[in-house]
C-alpha positions as CSV (number, residue, x, y, z in Angstrom):
1,M,0.0,0.0,0.0
2,A,1.2,3.5,-0.8
3,H,0.6,6.6,1.2
4,A,1.8,10.2,1.8
5,L,1.9,12.0,5.2
6,Y,0.1,15.3,4.4
7,G,1.6,18.2,6.3
8,H,4.8,16.2,7.3
9,D,8.0,18.1,6.8
10,G,10.2,15.1,6.0
11,P,10.5,12.7,3.0
12,C,7.3,10.9,4.1
13,K,5.3,13.8,2.7
14,N,5.9,12.3,-0.7
15,I,3.9,9.3,-2.0
16,H,5.8,6.1,-1.1
17,G,4.9,2.6,-0.1
18,H,5.2,0.0,2.6
19,S,4.4,-3.6,3.3
20,Y,2.3,-4.1,6.3
21,C,1.7,-6.9,8.8
22,L,-1.8,-7.1,10.0
23,E,-2.6,-8.4,13.5
24,V,-6.2,-9.3,14.4
25,T,-7.5,-9.9,17.9
26,V,-10.8,-11.7,18.4
27,I,-12.7,-11.1,21.6
28,G,-15.8,-12.9,22.6
29,T,-17.2,-15.9,24.4
30,A,-16.1,-19.3,23.2
31,V,-18.6,-21.8,22.4
32,Q,-18.9,-24.3,25.3
33,K,-20.9,-27.2,23.9
34,Q,-19.4,-30.6,24.0
35,N,-19.3,-32.3,20.5
36,H,-20.0,-28.9,18.8
37,P,-17.6,-28.3,15.9
38,L,-16.8,-24.9,17.3
39,N,-16.3,-26.0,20.9
40,G,-13.7,-23.8,22.5
41,M,-13.7,-21.3,19.6
42,V,-15.0,-17.8,19.5
43,L,-15.1,-17.8,15.7
44,D,-14.2,-20.3,13.0
45,F,-10.9,-19.3,11.2
46,S,-12.5,-19.5,7.8
47,E,-15.2,-16.9,8.8
48,L,-12.5,-14.7,10.4
49,K,-10.4,-14.9,7.2
50,R,-13.6,-14.0,5.1
51,L,-14.3,-11.0,7.3
52,V,-10.8,-9.6,7.4
53,T,-10.4,-10.1,3.6
54,K,-13.6,-8.3,2.8
55,S,-13.2,-5.5,5.3
56,V,-9.4,-4.9,5.3
57,I,-7.4,-6.8,2.7
58,D,-9.6,-6.2,-0.4
59,P,-10.0,-2.5,0.1
60,M,-6.4,-1.7,1.1
61,D,-4.3,-4.2,-1.0
62,H,-2.5,-2.3,-3.8
63,A,-4.2,0.9,-2.8
64,L,-3.1,4.5,-2.4
65,M,-4.1,5.9,1.0
66,L,-4.3,9.7,1.3
67,N,-5.7,12.3,3.7
68,N,-8.9,13.8,2.3
69,N,-7.3,17.3,2.6
70,S,-4.2,16.3,0.8
71,P,-3.4,17.9,-2.5
72,H,-2.1,14.5,-3.6
73,K,-5.6,13.0,-3.2
74,K,-7.2,15.7,-5.3
75,L,-4.6,15.3,-8.0
76,A,-4.7,11.5,-7.9
77,E,-8.5,11.5,-8.2
78,K,-8.5,14.2,-11.0
79,N,-5.9,12.5,-13.1
80,K,-6.9,8.9,-12.2
81,L,-3.3,8.1,-11.3
82,T,-4.3,4.9,-9.5
83,G,-7.3,2.6,-9.5
84,K,-7.7,2.4,-5.8
85,I,-7.6,5.6,-3.7
86,I,-8.7,5.4,-0.1
């Protein structure tokens, strides 16, 4: 994902990119039913993966993230420099 730090006085004010590591914490009450397929789980991993992919990965992967007030954002949207601007 690429971004720029609007208003920053260093090199990060320019559009640049990073790789990120996402950590997800699940909080809830674990299922406590003997012989239930989710016994001891708060959420099945496949459902967690689906939710994280839909809510975080798909919108942000290969995207350009810019502050709404940034001149970079206005320019990128006007000139369609990238397909995904968030």
